[in-house]
matplotlib code that plots the C-alpha trace (Angstrom):
import matplotlib.pyplot as plt

x = [76.5, 73.0, 71.3, 68.5, 66.7, 65.2, 61.9, 61.7, 64.4, 65.1, 67.9, 69.3, 67.5, 69.4, 69.0, 70.9, 73.6, 74.2, 74.1, 76.6, 80.0, 80.8, 84.3, 86.1, 88.4, 85.7, 82.4, 79.2, 81.0, 79.5, 80.8, 79.5, 81.9, 80.8, 83.5, 84.3, 81.1, 81.6, 78.9, 79.9, 77.4, 78.0, 75.5, 75.0, 72.0, 69.1, 70.8, 72.5, 75.0, 75.9, 78.1, 79.6, 80.5, 77.2, 73.8, 72.0, 73.5, 72.0, 68.5, 68.9, 70.2, 67.3, 64.7, 66.1, 66.3, 62.8, 61.5, 63.0, 62.5, 60.4, 62.8, 62.8, 64.9, 66.4, 68.2, 71.7, 73.4, 73.5, 73.6, 74.7, 75.5, 76.3, 78.4, 77.2, 78.1, 77.9, 78.2, 78.9, 80.6, 83.7, 83.9, 82.6, 82.8, 82.5, 81.9, 80.5, 79.5, 76.0, 77.5, 80.2, 77.6, 75.5, 78.7, 79.5, 75.9, 75.9, 78.9, 77.8, 80.7, 78.7, 79.9, 83.5, 86.4, 88.0, 91.7, 94.1, 95.4, 93.6, 96.4, 99.2, 102.6, 104.7, 101.9, 102.5, 99.6, 100.0, 97.4, 98.6, 98.1, 97.6, 95.0, 91.4, 89.3, 86.4, 83.3, 84.6, 81.2, 81.2, 84.8, 84.3, 81.2, 83.2, 86.1, 83.8, 81.9, 85.3, 86.4, 83.5, 84.4, 87.8, 86.1, 86.7, 88.9, 92.4, 93.7, 92.3, 93.2, 96.4, 94.8, 91.8, 94.1, 96.1, 93.1, 91.7, 94.5, 93.3, 89.7, 90.3, 90.8, 90.4, 91.5, 90.9, 94.2, 92.8, 89.4, 91.1, 93.0, 89.8, 88.0, 90.9, 89.9, 86.3, 87.7, 89.6, 86.4, 84.5, 86.9, 86.9, 83.2, 83.1, 86.3, 85.7, 87.5, 87.3, 87.7, 88.3, 87.7, 91.0, 92.4, 95.4, 94.8, 98.4, 98.4, 101.0, 101.5, 103.4, 104.6, 106.0, 106.3, 107.4, 109.8, 108.8, 106.0, 104.0, 105.6, 103.9, 105.2, 107.6, 105.8, 105.6, 102.8, 102.9, 100.6, 100.1, 98.1, 97.3, 96.5, 95.0, 95.0, 95.6, 93.3, 93.9, 91.3, 92.6, 94.7, 95.6, 97.3, 98.0, 100.3, 102.7, 102.4, 106.0, 108.8, 111.4, 115.1, 116.1, 114.6, 115.3, 113.5, 110.4, 110.2, 110.6, 107.7, 105.6, 106.4, 105.3, 101.9, 101.7, 102.6, 99.7, 97.4, 99.2, 98.5, 94.8, 94.3, 96.1, 93.7, 90.7, 91.7, 92.4, 88.9, 87.5, 89.5, 91.9, 94.9, 98.1, 100.5, 103.6, 104.9, 103.2, 105.4, 105.7, 107.5, 109.6, 112.0, 114.6, 117.3, 118.3, 114.8, 115.2, 118.5, 117.0, 113.9, 116.0, 118.3, 117.0, 119.8, 122.5, 122.2, 123.0, 121.2, 118.0, 118.1, 115.7, 113.0, 110.0, 109.9, 106.4, 107.8, 110.2, 107.1, 108.3, 111.3, 109.2, 106.9, 109.8, 111.3, 108.0, 107.8, 104.6, 105.9, 109.0, 110.1, 111.3, 113.0, 111.2, 112.5, 111.1, 109.5, 107.6, 106.5, 102.7, 102.2, 103.7, 100.3, 99.0, 101.9, 103.0, 101.7, 103.0, 103.5, 101.0, 102.6, 103.7, 100.2, 98.4, 100.7, 100.3, 96.6, 96.2, 98.3, 95.8, 93.1, 91.2, 90.0, 87.1, 84.0, 84.0, 80.9, 81.4, 78.7, 80.9, 83.5, 81.8, 83.8, 85.8, 84.1, 87.3, 88.1, 91.9, 94.7, 98.4, 101.1, 102.6, 99.3, 98.6, 102.0, 101.4, 98.0, 99.3, 102.1, 99.5, 97.2, 99.7, 102.4, 106.0, 108.3, 106.8, 109.0, 107.5, 104.0, 103.5, 100.5, 98.7, 95.9, 93.0, 90.7, 91.4, 93.4, 94.0, 97.0, 97.1, 100.3, 100.9, 100.9, 97.4, 95.3, 92.1, 88.6, 88.2, 89.8, 87.7, 89.8, 93.1, 94.9, 97.4, 99.8, 102.1, 104.2, 101.7, 98.8, 96.3, 93.9, 91.3, 89.8, 87.0, 85.9, 88.6]
y = [100.5, 101.6, 104.0, 106.5, 108.1, 111.6, 112.1, 115.9, 118.4, 121.4, 123.0, 121.4, 122.7, 124.2, 121.2, 119.0, 121.5, 121.8, 118.0, 117.0, 118.4, 119.1, 117.9, 120.9, 118.9, 116.7, 117.8, 116.1, 114.3, 114.8, 113.5, 113.2, 112.2, 111.8, 110.2, 107.0, 106.9, 107.9, 108.4, 109.1, 110.3, 110.7, 112.7, 112.3, 114.3, 112.8, 109.6, 109.3, 106.6, 106.3, 104.0, 104.0, 102.0, 102.2, 100.9, 103.1, 106.2, 104.8, 104.8, 108.3, 109.6, 108.1, 109.4, 112.9, 112.9, 111.5, 114.3, 116.9, 115.3, 112.7, 109.8, 106.1, 103.7, 101.2, 99.2, 97.9, 99.1, 96.6, 98.7, 102.3, 104.2, 101.0, 99.5, 96.3, 96.0, 92.7, 92.8, 89.5, 88.3, 87.8, 91.5, 93.9, 92.9, 95.5, 94.6, 96.1, 92.9, 94.1, 97.4, 95.5, 93.2, 96.2, 97.8, 94.7, 94.6, 98.3, 97.8, 94.4, 92.6, 90.2, 87.2, 88.2, 86.0, 86.8, 87.6, 87.7, 91.3, 94.6, 95.8, 94.4, 94.2, 97.3, 98.9, 102.4, 104.5, 107.8, 110.4, 111.0, 107.4, 107.3, 104.5, 104.7, 107.0, 105.8, 107.4, 109.7, 109.8, 106.0, 105.9, 108.7, 106.9, 103.7, 105.4, 107.3, 104.1, 102.3, 105.2, 104.7, 101.0, 102.0, 103.1, 99.6, 98.1, 99.5, 96.7, 98.4, 102.0, 102.2, 100.8, 103.1, 106.1, 105.2, 105.2, 108.3, 110.3, 109.5, 110.8, 113.8, 111.8, 108.1, 105.5, 101.7, 101.2, 103.1, 101.4, 98.0, 98.9, 100.0, 96.8, 94.8, 96.1, 94.9, 91.4, 91.5, 92.6, 89.7, 87.2, 89.1, 90.0, 88.7, 90.3, 92.1, 94.0, 92.4, 94.6, 92.7, 93.8, 94.8, 96.6, 97.8, 101.4, 102.0, 103.8, 102.9, 103.8, 102.9, 105.5, 104.7, 106.1, 105.2, 107.5, 109.2, 106.7, 109.0, 108.8, 112.0, 114.5, 112.2, 112.9, 110.2, 108.5, 108.5, 107.2, 105.9, 103.3, 103.3, 100.5, 100.3, 96.5, 94.1, 95.7, 98.9, 101.6, 104.6, 104.8, 107.1, 107.0, 110.3, 111.8, 114.3, 117.9, 118.4, 116.5, 115.1, 114.6, 111.6, 108.5, 110.1, 113.3, 111.5, 109.3, 112.4, 114.2, 111.1, 111.1, 114.7, 113.8, 110.9, 113.2, 115.5, 112.5, 111.5, 114.9, 114.8, 111.2, 112.0, 114.9, 112.9, 109.9, 112.3, 113.7, 110.1, 109.4, 107.0, 109.2, 108.4, 109.1, 107.8, 108.8, 107.3, 105.0, 105.6, 102.9, 103.7, 101.6, 104.3, 105.0, 108.3, 109.6, 108.9, 110.8, 113.7, 113.9, 114.1, 116.8, 118.5, 121.1, 118.5, 117.7, 120.5, 118.5, 119.1, 122.9, 123.0, 121.0, 123.2, 124.4, 122.9, 119.4, 120.0, 119.9, 116.3, 117.4, 119.5, 116.6, 114.4, 117.0, 117.3, 113.5, 113.3, 110.6, 108.3, 107.1, 103.5, 101.5, 98.5, 96.2, 96.6, 93.2, 94.2, 97.6, 97.2, 100.5, 99.1, 97.8, 101.4, 102.9, 100.2, 97.5, 94.2, 90.6, 88.1, 86.6, 90.0, 91.4, 88.6, 88.8, 92.6, 92.4, 90.0, 92.3, 95.1, 92.9, 92.2, 88.6, 86.6, 86.0, 82.8, 80.6, 80.8, 78.2, 75.6, 76.0, 74.7, 74.4, 71.2, 68.3, 66.5, 66.7, 66.2, 66.8, 66.1, 68.7, 66.6, 66.3, 70.0, 71.0, 68.6, 70.1, 73.7, 72.8, 71.4, 74.5, 77.4, 78.2, 78.5, 76.7, 76.1, 74.5, 75.9, 76.7, 79.1, 78.3, 80.8, 79.4, 81.2, 79.3, 75.9, 73.3, 69.6, 67.8, 64.0, 61.9, 61.7, 65.4, 65.8, 68.9, 67.6, 69.0, 71.5, 74.6, 77.5, 78.8, 77.9, 80.5, 79.2, 81.9, 81.2, 84.2, 87.0, 84.5, 83.5, 80.6, 80.4, 77.0, 76.9, 74.1, 71.6]
z = [124.4, 123.4, 121.0, 121.2, 118.2, 118.5, 116.7, 117.1, 116.1, 118.4, 120.2, 123.4, 126.4, 129.3, 131.6, 129.1, 128.5, 132.2, 132.8, 130.1, 129.5, 125.8, 124.9, 123.2, 121.0, 119.3, 117.9, 119.1, 122.0, 125.5, 128.8, 132.3, 135.1, 138.7, 140.9, 139.1, 137.1, 133.4, 130.8, 127.1, 124.6, 120.8, 118.7, 115.0, 113.6, 115.5, 116.8, 120.1, 121.1, 124.7, 126.8, 130.3, 133.3, 135.3, 134.1, 136.5, 134.7, 131.5, 132.9, 134.3, 131.0, 129.0, 131.5, 131.3, 127.5, 127.2, 129.4, 127.0, 123.6, 121.9, 121.9, 120.8, 122.7, 120.2, 122.8, 122.4, 119.3, 116.5, 113.3, 112.9, 109.7, 107.8, 110.6, 112.3, 116.0, 117.9, 121.7, 123.4, 126.5, 124.4, 123.5, 120.8, 117.2, 114.4, 110.8, 107.5, 105.8, 104.6, 103.3, 101.5, 99.9, 98.8, 97.3, 95.3, 94.0, 93.1, 90.8, 89.4, 91.2, 93.3, 91.4, 90.9, 91.9, 95.2, 95.5, 98.4, 98.4, 97.6, 95.3, 93.1, 94.9, 94.2, 92.1, 90.9, 89.4, 87.4, 87.1, 83.6, 82.4, 78.6, 78.7, 77.5, 79.5, 81.6, 83.0, 85.8, 87.6, 87.9, 89.0, 91.7, 93.0, 93.3, 95.1, 97.4, 98.4, 99.1, 101.3, 103.6, 103.9, 105.3, 108.6, 109.9, 107.1, 107.5, 105.3, 102.2, 103.2, 101.2, 98.0, 98.3, 98.9, 95.8, 93.4, 95.1, 93.5, 90.0, 90.0, 87.8, 84.5, 85.3, 82.8, 82.4, 84.4, 87.4, 87.1, 87.1, 90.3, 92.0, 90.9, 92.3, 95.7, 95.1, 94.3, 97.6, 99.5, 97.9, 99.6, 103.0, 103.4, 107.0, 108.3, 111.5, 114.3, 117.7, 120.8, 124.0, 127.6, 129.2, 132.2, 130.2, 128.9, 127.7, 124.4, 121.8, 118.2, 115.0, 112.4, 109.0, 105.5, 102.0, 100.1, 96.9, 96.2, 94.0, 90.5, 89.4, 92.1, 94.1, 97.3, 100.0, 101.8, 105.6, 108.2, 111.7, 113.7, 117.4, 119.8, 123.2, 123.8, 120.9, 118.2, 116.3, 116.9, 114.9, 111.7, 108.9, 105.5, 103.8, 101.2, 102.6, 101.5, 100.4, 98.7, 101.1, 100.3, 102.4, 104.1, 107.4, 106.5, 105.2, 108.4, 110.5, 108.8, 109.3, 113.0, 113.3, 111.9, 114.3, 117.3, 116.6, 116.9, 120.1, 121.7, 120.7, 121.9, 125.2, 125.9, 124.9, 127.2, 130.1, 129.8, 129.8, 133.0, 131.1, 132.0, 130.3, 133.2, 131.4, 128.0, 124.9, 122.9, 119.1, 117.1, 114.0, 112.0, 111.3, 114.0, 112.4, 113.1, 116.8, 116.9, 114.9, 117.1, 120.3, 118.9, 115.7, 115.8, 115.7, 111.9, 109.5, 106.8, 108.6, 108.4, 105.5, 107.3, 108.2, 111.8, 112.4, 112.0, 115.0, 117.2, 117.8, 119.8, 122.1, 122.9, 123.7, 126.0, 127.8, 128.2, 126.2, 124.1, 123.5, 120.1, 120.0, 117.3, 115.8, 113.1, 109.6, 109.6, 112.8, 111.4, 111.4, 109.6, 106.4, 105.3, 105.2, 103.2, 100.8, 98.5, 100.0, 99.0, 100.2, 103.3, 104.7, 104.0, 105.8, 108.8, 109.2, 108.6, 111.6, 113.8, 113.0, 114.6, 111.4, 111.2, 109.7, 111.9, 113.9, 114.6, 118.3, 118.9, 117.2, 120.0, 123.2, 126.4, 126.6, 128.4, 129.6, 133.2, 133.0, 130.6, 130.9, 130.3, 127.6, 125.7, 126.2, 124.7, 121.7, 121.2, 121.2, 118.7, 116.3, 116.6, 116.7, 114.1, 115.0, 117.4, 120.8, 123.5, 126.6, 127.9, 130.8, 133.0, 135.2, 137.2, 139.0, 141.4, 143.0, 141.3, 142.1, 140.7, 140.5, 141.0, 137.3, 136.8, 135.3, 135.9, 137.4, 137.7, 140.5, 139.2, 137.9, 135.0, 133.4, 131.2, 128.7, 127.5, 124.6, 123.7, 122.9, 122.3, 125.0, 125.1, 127.9, 128.8, 131.4, 133.6, 132.7]

ax = plt.figure().add_subplot(projection="3d")
ax.plot(x, y, z, "-o")
ax.set_aspect("equal")
plt.show()
């Protein structure tokens, strides 16, 4: 992934318009596909970010752009619009640490005490709070700055959305809630999203909603999160436009918002040659929603639901998506629709893929040449939480096993898979 900066501003010449295909469903996204070679270009004002699967295409693209414009090649992307990007052999890491530090300094919170969650558990804010009024300009500036931080910080999205509803006449209660988020950011400055290389391009999503969470108008907050691999890459938390009358109805409306994102992502991935040939799975924690989505005419109590929300049924009939049931404790989307207690919040945050930066230099490859299965199992039990009684080993390369069952030097790579966790040890 690299970046070019244009030094002169003018309209795109005919040669560039013919060479790149402009994606119709996303502004400023251009694609070139030639057999199995893909080039993706994103444009923002005078900056270009491009990536693909063939380095030769990169050089051709830069050469053609430099022929038409005055361009500066900035090399591999490392900083873009306040977002820091680190590209290593382990994957791509995205963080906003510098922006977060500037935000704390801007609002005189650099020396504040860190906290473990961005909002109080079960917090409720009212726009008509009778507390002392605060400077609305300062409050709006704070909320606006926090909203940009949600670009790669889904763990603060619900809290930021909550205080965003109180910008008309903010009080000390609202300002305290907003500053609580700054306290949380202070303790998680180095949190990042890690995107691994993978050959699995199966899209899956989670949809959820609270019920009547806004104490002023009793509207609900719904949202979704999508994965391709083990890290979330798109998420949303938004208050619903109408009051709902049951838990089933509010979840059904939330699923309809999620389905519109499914259709858009499906079209986008198809253009990028990551075709979703099977239905896309959307996970909900309400079985009544699944029944209603499959047959919306079956329930007389759903007659009042707006027709546009029954778009879900049509997508299921066309095999665009499939709605699955997931237990409430496994509903990742809860972190974006509710204020949670500490242990639940930390568990769901890790499932989103948000984690602190690691000093990877402090973890060199092991120097030992053999390890017994018994010692390996004991080591994993000490490192990983939960009950581990079995370790599945998948080996690539040559392996020699001694008479006592040790794994000796000679293999190229050993992958240790424990449930959904994976540890890779090279050159044992």
